[in-house]
PDB file of N, CA, C and O in Angstrom:
ATOM      1  N   MET A   1      10.945  16.932   8.095  1.00  0.00           N
ATOM      2  CA  MET A   1      11.138  15.511   8.214  1.00  0.00           C
ATOM      3  C   MET A   1      12.039  15.044   7.075  1.00  0.00           C
ATOM      4  O   MET A   1      11.772  15.365   5.917  1.00  0.00           O
ATOM      5  N   PRO A   2      13.096  14.295   7.375  1.00  0.00           N
ATOM      6  CA  PRO A   2      13.983  13.809   6.312  1.00  0.00           C
ATOM      7  C   PRO A   2      13.246  12.887   5.339  1.00  0.00           C
ATOM      8  O   PRO A   2      12.280  12.225   5.718  1.00  0.00           O
ATOM      9  N   SER A   3      13.698  12.845   4.105  1.00  0.00           N
ATOM     10  CA  SER A   3      13.054  12.063   3.054  1.00  0.00           C
ATOM     11  C   SER A   3      12.888  10.593   3.429  1.00  0.00           C
ATOM     12  O   SER A   3      11.866   9.987   3.108  1.00  0.00           O
ATOM     13  N   ASP A   4      13.873  10.016   4.101  1.00  0.00           N
ATOM     14  CA  ASP A   4      13.802   8.592   4.453  1.00  0.00           C
ATOM     15  C   ASP A   4      12.785   8.301   5.564  1.00  0.00           C
ATOM     16  O   ASP A   4      12.532   7.139   5.881  1.00  0.00           O
ATOM     17  N   LYS A   5      12.214   9.332   6.143  1.00  0.00           N
ATOM     18  CA  LYS A   5      11.221   9.142   7.201  1.00  0.00           C
ATOM     19  C   LYS A   5       9.835   9.643   6.784  1.00  0.00           C
ATOM     20  O   LYS A   5       8.986   9.916   7.632  1.00  0.00           O
ATOM     21  N   ARG A   6       9.615   9.760   5.475  1.00  0.00           N
ATOM     22  CA  ARG A   6       8.345  10.301   4.987  1.00  0.00           C
ATOM     23  C   ARG A   6       7.451   9.229   4.374  1.00  0.00           C
ATOM     24  O   ARG A   6       6.552   9.529   3.588  1.00  0.00           O
ATOM     25  N   HIS A   7       7.710   7.968   4.747  1.00  0.00           N
ATOM     26  CA  HIS A   7       6.867   6.874   4.265  1.00  0.00           C
ATOM     27  C   HIS A   7       5.431   7.090   4.740  1.00  0.00           C
ATOM     28  O   HIS A   7       5.192   7.547   5.858  1.00  0.00           O
ATOM     29  N   ALA A   8       4.484   6.752   3.867  1.00  0.00           N
ATOM     30  CA  ALA A   8       3.071   6.928   4.210  1.00  0.00           C
ATOM     31  C   ALA A   8       2.256   5.850   3.522  1.00  0.00           C
ATOM     32  O   ALA A   8       2.732   5.169   2.614  1.00  0.00           O
ATOM     33  N   ARG A   9       1.039   5.710   3.965  1.00  0.00           N
ATOM     34  CA  ARG A   9       0.128   4.780   3.300  1.00  0.00           C
ATOM     35  C   ARG A   9      -1.295   5.278   3.452  1.00  0.00           C
ATOM     36  O   ARG A   9      -1.667   5.864   4.469  1.00  0.00           O
ATOM     37  N   PHE A  10      -2.071   5.033   2.428  1.00  0.00           N
ATOM     38  CA  PHE A  10      -3.515   5.228   2.513  1.00  0.00           C
ATOM     39  C   PHE A  10      -4.104   3.872   2.881  1.00  0.00           C
ATOM     40  O   PHE A  10      -3.698   2.848   2.331  1.00  0.00           O
ATOM     41  N   VAL A  11      -5.055   3.859   3.807  1.00  0.00           N
ATOM     42  CA  VAL A  11      -5.703   2.620   4.226  1.00  0.00           C
ATOM     43  C   VAL A  11      -7.209   2.820   4.202  1.00  0.00           C
ATOM     44  O   VAL A  11      -7.723   3.846   4.647  1.00  0.00           O
ATOM     45  N   CYS A  12      -7.906   1.825   3.677  1.00  0.00           N
ATOM     46  CA  CYS A  12      -9.369   1.821   3.674  1.00  0.00           C
ATOM     47  C   CYS A  12      -9.839   0.522   4.313  1.00  0.00           C
ATOM     48  O   CYS A  12      -9.402  -0.560   3.919  1.00  0.00           O
ATOM     49  N   ALA A  13     -10.714   0.622   5.283  1.00  0.00           N
ATOM     50  CA  ALA A  13     -11.316  -0.552   5.911  1.00  0.00           C
ATOM     51  C   ALA A  13     -12.811  -0.526   5.654  1.00  0.00           C
ATOM     52  O   ALA A  13     -13.470   0.500   5.829  1.00  0.00           O
ATOM     53  N   ILE A  14     -13.337  -1.668   5.235  1.00  0.00           N
ATOM     54  CA  ILE A  14     -14.771  -1.802   4.987  1.00  0.00           C
ATOM     55  C   ILE A  14     -15.277  -2.995   5.786  1.00  0.00           C
ATOM     56  O   ILE A  14     -14.672  -4.067   5.766  1.00  0.00           O
ATOM     57  N   ALA A  15     -16.367  -2.806   6.476  1.00  0.00           N
ATOM     58  CA  ALA A  15     -16.974  -3.892   7.250  1.00  0.00           C
ATOM     59  C   ALA A  15     -18.363  -4.181   6.713  1.00  0.00           C
ATOM     60  O   ALA A  15     -19.144  -3.270   6.442  1.00  0.00           O
ATOM     61  N   LEU A  16     -18.657  -5.462   6.564  1.00  0.00           N
ATOM     62  CA  LEU A  16     -19.995  -5.907   6.190  1.00  0.00           C
ATOM     63  C   LEU A  16     -20.596  -6.611   7.397  1.00  0.00           C
ATOM     64  O   LEU A  16     -19.978  -7.507   7.972  1.00  0.00           O
ATOM     65  N   VAL A  17     -21.782  -6.211   7.774  1.00  0.00           N
ATOM     66  CA  VAL A  17     -22.461  -6.832   8.912  1.00  0.00           C
ATOM     67  C   VAL A  17     -23.736  -7.486   8.398  1.00  0.00           C
ATOM     68  O   VAL A  17     -24.574  -6.846   7.762  1.00  0.00           O
ATOM     69  N   ARG A  18     -23.861  -8.761   8.685  1.00  0.00           N
ATOM     70  CA  ARG A  18     -25.040  -9.515   8.243  1.00  0.00           C
ATOM     71  C   ARG A  18     -26.156  -9.402   9.270  1.00  0.00           C
ATOM     72  O   ARG A  18     -25.924  -8.978  10.403  1.00  0.00           O
ATOM     73  N   PRO A  19     -27.370  -9.780   8.874  1.00  0.00           N
ATOM     74  CA  PRO A  19     -28.492  -9.728   9.809  1.00  0.00           C
ATOM     75  C   PRO A  19     -28.264 -10.526  11.100  1.00  0.00           C
ATOM     76  O   PRO A  19     -28.840 -10.213  12.142  1.00  0.00           O
ATOM     77  N   ASP A  20     -27.404 -11.572  11.015  1.00  0.00           N
ATOM     78  CA  ASP A  20     -27.106 -12.350  12.236  1.00  0.00           C
ATOM     79  C   ASP A  20     -25.997 -11.708  13.071  1.00  0.00           C
ATOM     80  O   ASP A  20     -25.512 -12.304  14.033  1.00  0.00           O
ATOM     81  N   ASN A  21     -25.600 -10.493  12.697  1.00  0.00           N
ATOM     82  CA  ASN A  21     -24.557  -9.700  13.363  1.00  0.00           C
ATOM     83  C   ASN A  21     -23.138 -10.224  13.148  1.00  0.00           C
ATOM     84  O   ASN A  21     -22.207  -9.748  13.797  1.00  0.00           O
ATOM     85  N   SER A  22     -22.955 -11.192  12.255  1.00  0.00           N
ATOM     86  CA  SER A  22     -21.589 -11.592  11.933  1.00  0.00           C
ATOM     87  C   SER A  22     -20.955 -10.483  11.104  1.00  0.00           C
ATOM     88  O   SER A  22     -21.635  -9.794  10.345  1.00  0.00           O
ATOM     89  N   VAL A  23     -19.660 -10.322  11.256  1.00  0.00           N
ATOM     90  CA  VAL A  23     -18.936  -9.227  10.610  1.00  0.00           C
ATOM     91  C   VAL A  23     -17.819  -9.789   9.737  1.00  0.00           C
ATOM     92  O   VAL A  23     -17.110 -10.715  10.133  1.00  0.00           O
ATOM     93  N   TRP A  24     -17.676  -9.225   8.564  1.00  0.00           N
ATOM     94  CA  TRP A  24     -16.579  -9.542   7.654  1.00  0.00           C
ATOM     95  C   TRP A  24     -15.912  -8.224   7.285  1.00  0.00           C
ATOM     96  O   TRP A  24     -16.595  -7.231   7.034  1.00  0.00           O
ATOM     97  N   THR A  25     -14.582  -8.210   7.252  1.00  0.00           N
ATOM     98  CA  THR A  25     -13.881  -6.959   6.949  1.00  0.00           C
ATOM     99  C   THR A  25     -12.891  -7.129   5.793  1.00  0.00           C
ATOM    100  O   THR A  25     -12.383  -8.220   5.533  1.00  0.00           O
ATOM    101  N   ALA A  26     -12.643  -6.027   5.122  1.00  0.00           N
ATOM    102  CA  ALA A  26     -11.645  -5.961   4.057  1.00  0.00           C
ATOM    103  C   ALA A  26     -10.784  -4.734   4.306  1.00  0.00           C
ATOM    104  O   ALA A  26     -11.269  -3.693   4.747  1.00  0.00           O
ATOM    105  N   ILE A  27      -9.504  -4.876   4.017  1.00  0.00           N
ATOM    106  CA  ILE A  27      -8.556  -3.770   4.174  1.00  0.00           C
ATOM    107  C   ILE A  27      -7.854  -3.556   2.835  1.00  0.00           C
ATOM    108  O   ILE A  27      -7.381  -4.512   2.220  1.00  0.00           O
ATOM    109  N   GLY A  28      -7.787  -2.319   2.389  1.00  0.00           N
ATOM    110  CA  GLY A  28      -7.040  -1.966   1.195  1.00  0.00           C
ATOM    111  C   GLY A  28      -5.941  -0.983   1.569  1.00  0.00           C
ATOM    112  O   GLY A  28      -6.175  -0.030   2.312  1.00  0.00           O
ATOM    113  N   VAL A  29      -4.739  -1.222   1.048  1.00  0.00           N
ATOM    114  CA  VAL A  29      -3.582  -0.391   1.397  1.00  0.00           C
ATOM    115  C   VAL A  29      -2.863   0.039   0.125  1.00  0.00           C
ATOM    116  O   VAL A  29      -2.730  -0.740  -0.818  1.00  0.00           O
ATOM    117  N   HIS A  30      -2.402   1.284   0.109  1.00  0.00           N
ATOM    118  CA  HIS A  30      -1.557   1.775  -0.980  1.00  0.00           C
ATOM    119  C   HIS A  30      -0.372   2.508  -0.345  1.00  0.00           C
ATOM    120  O   HIS A  30      -0.548   3.480   0.390  1.00  0.00           O
ATOM    121  N   GLU A  31       0.828   2.026  -0.641  1.00  0.00           N
ATOM    122  CA  GLU A  31       2.058   2.546  -0.038  1.00  0.00           C
ATOM    123  C   GLU A  31       2.642   3.700  -0.848  1.00  0.00           C
ATOM    124  O   GLU A  31       2.518   3.754  -2.072  1.00  0.00           O
ATOM    125  N   GLY A  32       3.276   4.613  -0.133  1.00  0.00           N
ATOM    126  CA  GLY A  32       3.933   5.726  -0.795  1.00  0.00           C
ATOM    127  C   GLY A  32       4.742   6.554   0.185  1.00  0.00           C
ATOM    128  O   GLY A  32       5.181   6.064   1.225  1.00  0.00           O
ATOM    129  N   ARG A  33       4.932   7.815  -0.164  1.00  0.00           N
ATOM    130  CA  ARG A  33       5.625   8.733   0.738  1.00  0.00           C
ATOM    131  C   ARG A  33       5.045  10.131   0.563  1.00  0.00           C
ATOM    132  O   ARG A  33       4.432  10.446  -0.457  1.00  0.00           O
ATOM    133  N   ILE A  34       5.252  10.952   1.574  1.00  0.00           N
ATOM    134  CA  ILE A  34       4.769  12.327   1.554  1.00  0.00           C
ATOM    135  C   ILE A  34       5.876  13.216   0.985  1.00  0.00           C
ATOM    136  O   ILE A  34       7.002  13.221   1.483  1.00  0.00           O
ATOM    137  N   LEU A  35       5.542  13.957  -0.053  1.00  0.00           N
ATOM    138  CA  LEU A  35       6.513  14.867  -0.665  1.00  0.00           C
ATOM    139  C   LEU A  35       6.630  16.154   0.145  1.00  0.00           C
ATOM    140  O   LEU A  35       5.778  16.457   0.981  1.00  0.00           O
ATOM    141  N   GLU A  36       7.680  16.893  -0.113  1.00  0.00           N
ATOM    142  CA  GLU A  36       7.881  18.171   0.566  1.00  0.00           C
ATOM    143  C   GLU A  36       7.065  19.291  -0.077  1.00  0.00           C
ATOM    144  O   GLU A  36       6.779  20.303   0.563  1.00  0.00           O
ATOM    145  N   ALA A  37       6.693  19.107  -1.341  1.00  0.00           N
ATOM    146  CA  ALA A  37       5.889  20.115  -2.052  1.00  0.00           C
ATOM    147  C   ALA A  37       4.868  19.400  -2.917  1.00  0.00           C
ATOM    148  O   ALA A  37       5.154  18.322  -3.440  1.00  0.00           O
ATOM    149  N   PRO A  38       3.696  19.967  -3.079  1.00  0.00           N
ATOM    150  CA  PRO A  38       2.669  19.315  -3.884  1.00  0.00           C
ATOM    151  C   PRO A  38       3.047  19.224  -5.354  1.00  0.00           C
ATOM    152  O   PRO A  38       3.772  20.070  -5.877  1.00  0.00           O
ATOM    153  N   ARG A  39       2.534  18.164  -6.024  1.00  0.00           N
ATOM    154  CA  ARG A  39       2.725  17.963  -7.459  1.00  0.00           C
ATOM    155  C   ARG A  39       1.412  17.509  -8.070  1.00  0.00           C
ATOM    156  O   ARG A  39       0.770  16.597  -7.549  1.00  0.00           O
ATOM    157  N   GLY A  40       1.014  18.121  -9.147  1.00  0.00           N
ATOM    158  CA  GLY A  40      -0.180  17.719  -9.864  1.00  0.00           C
ATOM    159  C   GLY A  40      -1.388  18.568  -9.491  1.00  0.00           C
ATOM    160  O   GLY A  40      -1.400  19.253  -8.469  1.00  0.00           O
ATOM    161  N   THR A  41      -2.385  18.504 -10.334  1.00  0.00           N
ATOM    162  CA  THR A  41      -3.581  19.331 -10.139  1.00  0.00           C
ATOM    163  C   THR A  41      -4.856  18.504 -10.048  1.00  0.00           C
ATOM    164  O   THR A  41      -5.941  19.065  -9.900  1.00  0.00           O
ATOM    165  N   LEU A  42      -4.748  17.211 -10.131  1.00  0.00           N
ATOM    166  CA  LEU A  42      -5.923  16.347 -10.070  1.00  0.00           C
ATOM    167  C   LEU A  42      -6.142  15.877  -8.636  1.00  0.00           C
ATOM    168  O   LEU A  42      -5.317  16.126  -7.757  1.00  0.00           O
ATOM    169  N   GLY A  43      -7.249  15.202  -8.412  1.00  0.00           N
ATOM    170  CA  GLY A  43      -7.494  14.627  -7.096  1.00  0.00           C
ATOM    171  C   GLY A  43      -7.931  15.645  -6.071  1.00  0.00           C
ATOM    172  O   GLY A  43      -8.376  16.743  -6.406  1.00  0.00           O
ATOM    173  N   PHE A  44      -7.794  15.257  -4.804  1.00  0.00           N
ATOM    174  CA  PHE A  44      -8.238  16.107  -3.705  1.00  0.00           C
ATOM    175  C   PHE A  44      -7.438  15.749  -2.457  1.00  0.00           C
ATOM    176  O   PHE A  44      -6.678  14.781  -2.449  1.00  0.00           O
ATOM    177  N   GLY A  45      -7.615  16.527  -1.422  1.00  0.00           N
ATOM    178  CA  GLY A  45      -6.977  16.218  -0.135  1.00  0.00           C
ATOM    179  C   GLY A  45      -5.469  16.115  -0.238  1.00  0.00           C
ATOM    180  O   GLY A  45      -4.797  17.048  -0.677  1.00  0.00           O
ATOM    181  N   TYR A  46      -4.946  14.967   0.173  1.00  0.00           N
ATOM    182  CA  TYR A  46      -3.499  14.741   0.184  1.00  0.00           C
ATOM    183  C   TYR A  46      -2.950  14.262  -1.148  1.00  0.00           C
ATOM    184  O   TYR A  46      -1.743  14.046  -1.261  1.00  0.00           O
ATOM    185  N   ASP A  47      -3.795  14.085  -2.166  1.00  0.00           N
ATOM    186  CA  ASP A  47      -3.338  13.532  -3.443  1.00  0.00           C
ATOM    187  C   ASP A  47      -2.111  14.237  -4.016  1.00  0.00           C
ATOM    188  O   ASP A  47      -1.227  13.545  -4.521  1.00  0.00           O
ATOM    189  N   PRO A  48      -1.994  15.562  -3.973  1.00  0.00           N
ATOM    190  CA  PRO A  48      -0.803  16.209  -4.532  1.00  0.00           C
ATOM    191  C   PRO A  48       0.474  15.965  -3.717  1.00  0.00           C
ATOM    192  O   PRO A  48       1.579  16.162  -4.224  1.00  0.00           O
ATOM    193  N   LEU A  49       0.332  15.550  -2.491  1.00  0.00           N
ATOM    194  CA  LEU A  49       1.499  15.312  -1.633  1.00  0.00           C
ATOM    195  C   LEU A  49       1.855  13.840  -1.505  1.00  0.00           C
ATOM    196  O   LEU A  49       2.960  13.513  -1.073  1.00  0.00           O
ATOM    197  N   PHE A  50       0.942  12.944  -1.870  1.00  0.00           N
ATOM    198  CA  PHE A  50       1.168  11.507  -1.720  1.00  0.00           C
ATOM    199  C   PHE A  50       1.775  10.941  -2.990  1.00  0.00           C
ATOM    200  O   PHE A  50       1.110  10.867  -4.023  1.00  0.00           O
ATOM    201  N   PHE A  51       3.050  10.537  -2.914  1.00  0.00           N
ATOM    202  CA  PHE A  51       3.755   9.934  -4.039  1.00  0.00           C
ATOM    203  C   PHE A  51       3.588   8.429  -3.949  1.00  0.00           C
ATOM    204  O   PHE A  51       4.029   7.803  -2.986  1.00  0.00           O
ATOM    205  N   SER A  52       2.950   7.852  -4.958  1.00  0.00           N
ATOM    206  CA  SER A  52       2.717   6.411  -5.012  1.00  0.00           C
ATOM    207  C   SER A  52       3.962   5.706  -5.531  1.00  0.00           C
ATOM    208  O   SER A  52       4.443   6.009  -6.623  1.00  0.00           O
ATOM    209  N   TYR A  53       4.483   4.763  -4.747  1.00  0.00           N
ATOM    210  CA  TYR A  53       5.623   3.979  -5.222  1.00  0.00           C
ATOM    211  C   TYR A  53       5.226   3.184  -6.464  1.00  0.00           C
ATOM    212  O   TYR A  53       6.003   3.075  -7.413  1.00  0.00           O
ATOM    213  N   GLU A  54       4.031   2.639  -6.452  1.00  0.00           N
ATOM    214  CA  GLU A  54       3.558   1.806  -7.557  1.00  0.00           C
ATOM    215  C   GLU A  54       3.404   2.593  -8.853  1.00  0.00           C
ATOM    216  O   GLU A  54       3.782   2.106  -9.919  1.00  0.00           O
ATOM    217  N   LEU A  55       2.858   3.792  -8.776  1.00  0.00           N
ATOM    218  CA  LEU A  55       2.620   4.596  -9.971  1.00  0.00           C
ATOM    219  C   LEU A  55       3.822   5.441 -10.386  1.00  0.00           C
ATOM    220  O   LEU A  55       3.928   5.842 -11.544  1.00  0.00           O
ATOM    221  N   GLY A  56       4.716   5.708  -9.458  1.00  0.00           N
ATOM    222  CA  GLY A  56       5.852   6.581  -9.755  1.00  0.00           C
ATOM    223  C   GLY A  56       5.422   8.017  -9.944  1.00  0.00           C
ATOM    224  O   GLY A  56       6.091   8.786 -10.636  1.00  0.00           O
ATOM    225  N   ALA A  57       4.295   8.389  -9.325  1.00  0.00           N
ATOM    226  CA  ALA A  57       3.736   9.734  -9.446  1.00  0.00           C
ATOM    227  C   ALA A  57       2.826   9.980  -8.251  1.00  0.00           C
ATOM    228  O   ALA A  57       2.477   9.054  -7.518  1.00  0.00           O
ATOM    229  N   THR A  58       2.452  11.226  -8.068  1.00  0.00           N
ATOM    230  CA  THR A  58       1.462  11.505  -7.028  1.00  0.00           C
ATOM    231  C   THR A  58       0.085  11.123  -7.555  1.00  0.00           C
ATOM    232  O   THR A  58      -0.118  10.999  -8.763  1.00  0.00           O
ATOM    233  N   PHE A  59      -0.853  10.937  -6.639  1.00  0.00           N
ATOM    234  CA  PHE A  59      -2.224  10.654  -7.051  1.00  0.00           C
ATOM    235  C   PHE A  59      -2.812  11.842  -7.812  1.00  0.00           C
ATOM    236  O   PHE A  59      -3.752  11.667  -8.587  1.00  0.00           O
ATOM    237  N   ALA A  60      -2.283  13.030  -7.606  1.00  0.00           N
ATOM    238  CA  ALA A  60      -2.785  14.221  -8.305  1.00  0.00           C
ATOM    239  C   ALA A  60      -2.177  14.378  -9.698  1.00  0.00           C
ATOM    240  O   ALA A  60      -2.568  15.278 -10.442  1.00  0.00           O
ATOM    241  N   GLU A  61      -1.230  13.517 -10.059  1.00  0.00           N
ATOM    242  CA  GLU A  61      -0.606  13.584 -11.382  1.00  0.00           C
ATOM    243  C   GLU A  61      -1.170  12.556 -12.355  1.00  0.00           C
ATOM    244  O   GLU A  61      -0.824  12.567 -13.536  1.00  0.00           O
ATOM    245  N   VAL A  62      -2.021  11.684 -11.879  1.00  0.00           N
ATOM    246  CA  VAL A  62      -2.570  10.643 -12.752  1.00  0.00           C
ATOM    247  C   VAL A  62      -4.082  10.827 -12.897  1.00  0.00           C
ATOM    248  O   VAL A  62      -4.732  11.335 -11.984  1.00  0.00           O
ATOM    249  N   PRO A  63      -4.637  10.422 -14.024  1.00  0.00           N
ATOM    250  CA  PRO A  63      -6.084  10.528 -14.193  1.00  0.00           C
ATOM    251  C   PRO A  63      -6.835   9.689 -13.159  1.00  0.00           C
ATOM    252  O   PRO A  63      -6.313   8.702 -12.640  1.00  0.00           O
ATOM    253  N   ALA A  64      -8.044  10.095 -12.877  1.00  0.00           N
ATOM    254  CA  ALA A  64      -8.868   9.388 -11.890  1.00  0.00           C
ATOM    255  C   ALA A  64      -9.000   7.908 -12.231  1.00  0.00           C
ATOM    256  O   ALA A  64      -9.014   7.072 -11.328  1.00  0.00           O
ATOM    257  N   GLU A  65      -9.097   7.568 -13.517  1.00  0.00           N
ATOM    258  CA  GLU A  65      -9.244   6.165 -13.916  1.00  0.00           C
ATOM    259  C   GLU A  65      -8.057   5.329 -13.468  1.00  0.00           C
ATOM    260  O   GLU A  65      -8.222   4.172 -13.081  1.00  0.00           O
ATOM    261  N   VAL A  66      -6.866   5.903 -13.517  1.00  0.00           N
ATOM    262  CA  VAL A  66      -5.655   5.200 -13.093  1.00  0.00           C
ATOM    263  C   VAL A  66      -5.638   5.075 -11.571  1.00  0.00           C
ATOM    264  O   VAL A  66      -5.450   3.984 -11.034  1.00  0.00           O
ATOM    265  N   LYS A  67      -5.832   6.175 -10.897  1.00  0.00           N
ATOM    266  CA  LYS A  67      -5.833   6.178  -9.430  1.00  0.00           C
ATOM    267  C   LYS A  67      -6.882   5.215  -8.892  1.00  0.00           C
ATOM    268  O   LYS A  67      -6.623   4.464  -7.951  1.00  0.00           O
ATOM    269  N   ASN A  68      -8.070   5.240  -9.493  1.00  0.00           N
ATOM    270  CA  ASN A  68      -9.172   4.438  -8.976  1.00  0.00           C
ATOM    271  C   ASN A  68      -8.990   2.945  -9.189  1.00  0.00           C
ATOM    272  O   ASN A  68      -9.738   2.152  -8.616  1.00  0.00           O
ATOM    273  N   LYS A  69      -8.029   2.545  -9.987  1.00  0.00           N
ATOM    274  CA  LYS A  69      -7.744   1.113 -10.160  1.00  0.00           C
ATOM    275  C   LYS A  69      -6.793   0.583  -9.088  1.00  0.00           C
ATOM    276  O   LYS A  69      -6.775  -0.617  -8.814  1.00  0.00           O
ATOM    277  N   VAL A  70      -6.004   1.471  -8.483  1.00  0.00           N
ATOM    278  CA  VAL A  70      -4.975   0.995  -7.536  1.00  0.00           C
ATOM    279  C   VAL A  70      -5.102   1.614  -6.148  1.00  0.00           C
ATOM    280  O   VAL A  70      -4.303   1.311  -5.262  1.00  0.00           O
ATOM    281  N   SER A  71      -6.081   2.464  -5.952  1.00  0.00           N
ATOM    282  CA  SER A  71      -6.199   3.155  -4.667  1.00  0.00           C
ATOM    283  C   SER A  71      -6.545   2.186  -3.530  1.00  0.00           C
ATOM    284  O   SER A  71      -6.967   1.054  -3.765  1.00  0.00           O
ATOM    285  N   HIS A  72      -6.361   2.646  -2.330  1.00  0.00           N
ATOM    286  CA  HIS A  72      -6.708   1.866  -1.142  1.00  0.00           C
ATOM    287  C   HIS A  72      -8.189   1.517  -1.144  1.00  0.00           C
ATOM    288  O   HIS A  72      -8.573   0.422  -0.734  1.00  0.00           O
ATOM    289  N   ARG A  73      -9.012   2.435  -1.601  1.00  0.00           N
ATOM    290  CA  ARG A  73     -10.456   2.176  -1.669  1.00  0.00           C
ATOM    291  C   ARG A  73     -10.770   1.098  -2.703  1.00  0.00           C
ATOM    292  O   ARG A  73     -11.570   0.199  -2.446  1.00  0.00           O
ATOM    293  N   ALA A  74     -10.142   1.189  -3.863  1.00  0.00           N
ATOM    294  CA  ALA A  74     -10.354   0.186  -4.913  1.00  0.00           C
ATOM    295  C   ALA A  74      -9.930  -1.192  -4.435  1.00  0.00           C
ATOM    296  O   ALA A  74     -10.610  -2.181  -4.709  1.00  0.00           O
ATOM    297  N   ARG A  75      -8.826  -1.266  -3.734  1.00  0.00           N
ATOM    298  CA  ARG A  75      -8.343  -2.564  -3.248  1.00  0.00           C
ATOM    299  C   ARG A  75      -9.290  -3.162  -2.214  1.00  0.00           C
ATOM    300  O   ARG A  75      -9.559  -4.363  -2.237  1.00  0.00           O
ATOM    301  N   ALA A  76      -9.788  -2.341  -1.324  1.00  0.00           N
ATOM    302  CA  ALA A  76     -10.744  -2.834  -0.326  1.00  0.00           C
ATOM    303  C   ALA A  76     -12.034  -3.277  -1.017  1.00  0.00           C
ATOM    304  O   ALA A  76     -12.573  -4.336  -0.696  1.00  0.00           O
ATOM    305  N   MET A  77     -12.533  -2.479  -1.958  1.00  0.00           N
ATOM    306  CA  MET A  77     -13.771  -2.832  -2.653  1.00  0.00           C
ATOM    307  C   MET A  77     -13.610  -4.085  -3.516  1.00  0.00           C
ATOM    308  O   MET A  77     -14.564  -4.845  -3.678  1.00  0.00           O
ATOM    309  N   THR A  78     -12.428  -4.307  -4.065  1.00  0.00           N
ATOM    310  CA  THR A  78     -12.169  -5.540  -4.811  1.00  0.00           C
ATOM    311  C   THR A  78     -12.326  -6.743  -3.901  1.00  0.00           C
ATOM    312  O   THR A  78     -12.899  -7.756  -4.301  1.00  0.00           O
ATOM    313  N   GLU A  79     -11.820  -6.637  -2.675  1.00  0.00           N
ATOM    314  CA  GLU A  79     -11.971  -7.727  -1.711  1.00  0.00           C
ATOM    315  C   GLU A  79     -13.437  -7.930  -1.336  1.00  0.00           C
ATOM    316  O   GLU A  79     -13.885  -9.067  -1.194  1.00  0.00           O
ATOM    317  N   VAL A  80     -14.184  -6.844  -1.173  1.00  0.00           N
ATOM    318  CA  VAL A  80     -15.619  -6.939  -0.879  1.00  0.00           C
ATOM    319  C   VAL A  80     -16.325  -7.664  -2.017  1.00  0.00           C
ATOM    320  O   VAL A  80     -17.118  -8.576  -1.784  1.00  0.00           O
ATOM    321  N   TYR A  81     -16.036  -7.260  -3.238  1.00  0.00           N
ATOM    322  CA  TYR A  81     -16.664  -7.870  -4.400  1.00  0.00           C
ATOM    323  C   TYR A  81     -16.377  -9.375  -4.435  1.00  0.00           C
ATOM    324  O   TYR A  81     -17.293 -10.173  -4.629  1.00  0.00           O
ATOM    325  N   LYS A  82     -15.113  -9.765  -4.250  1.00  0.00           N
ATOM    326  CA  LYS A  82     -14.745 -11.186  -4.245  1.00  0.00           C
ATOM    327  C   LYS A  82     -15.509 -11.940  -3.164  1.00  0.00           C
ATOM    328  O   LYS A  82     -16.033 -13.028  -3.401  1.00  0.00           O
ATOM    329  N   HIS A  83     -15.563 -11.356  -1.991  1.00  0.00           N
ATOM    330  CA  HIS A  83     -16.254 -11.994  -0.877  1.00  0.00           C
ATOM    331  C   HIS A  83     -17.740 -12.178  -1.192  1.00  0.00           C
ATOM    332  O   HIS A  83     -18.291 -13.256  -0.967  1.00  0.00           O
ATOM    333  N   LEU A  84     -18.380 -11.150  -1.703  1.00  0.00           N
ATOM    334  CA  LEU A  84     -19.804 -11.248  -2.014  1.00  0.00           C
ATOM    335  C   LEU A  84     -20.066 -12.283  -3.107  1.00  0.00           C
ATOM    336  O   LEU A  84     -21.086 -12.971  -3.074  1.00  0.00           O
ATOM    337  N   ARG A  85     -19.165 -12.397  -4.064  1.00  0.00           N
ATOM    338  CA  ARG A  85     -19.313 -13.421  -5.106  1.00  0.00           C
ATOM    339  C   ARG A  85     -19.207 -14.816  -4.511  1.00  0.00           C
ATOM    340  O   ARG A  85     -19.870 -15.739  -4.984  1.00  0.00           O
ATOM    341  N   GLU A  86     -18.383 -14.984  -3.482  1.00  0.00           N
ATOM    342  CA  GLU A  86     -18.208 -16.308  -2.851  1.00  0.00           C
ATOM    343  C   GLU A  86     -19.420 -16.707  -2.003  1.00  0.00           C
ATOM    344  O   GLU A  86     -19.774 -17.884  -1.938  1.00  0.00           O
ATOM    345  N   VAL A  87     -20.041 -15.743  -1.366  1.00  0.00           N
ATOM    346  CA  VAL A  87     -21.113 -16.071  -0.413  1.00  0.00           C
ATOM    347  C   VAL A  87     -22.517 -15.994  -1.014  1.00  0.00           C
ATOM    348  O   VAL A  87     -23.497 -16.328  -0.349  1.00  0.00           O
ATOM    349  N   THR A  88     -22.612 -15.559  -2.254  1.00  0.00           N
ATOM    350  CA  THR A  88     -23.957 -15.480  -2.850  1.00  0.00           C
ATOM    351  C   THR A  88     -24.124 -16.490  -3.956  1.00  0.00           C
ATOM    352  O   THR A  88     -25.189 -16.565  -4.568  1.00  0.00           O
TER     353      THR A  88
END
């Protein structure tokens, strides 16, 4: 696949369902591209192949503390936290 067609994103969706069956959702997204060869030794799964535009590195090249502040999961959970603070 040519470099200009290797755009990728990690997406995390979280749904909260209340006892009355109402549903609230949060989506977290982190944009990047898939490299042709892995880089880095940290992380798991696709982390060595996923180059983060925001970080300028793969998720496997940065410490977990850095990745966990900007990851798709962190972004979705931040929205969950904000929502729970508003409704409680």
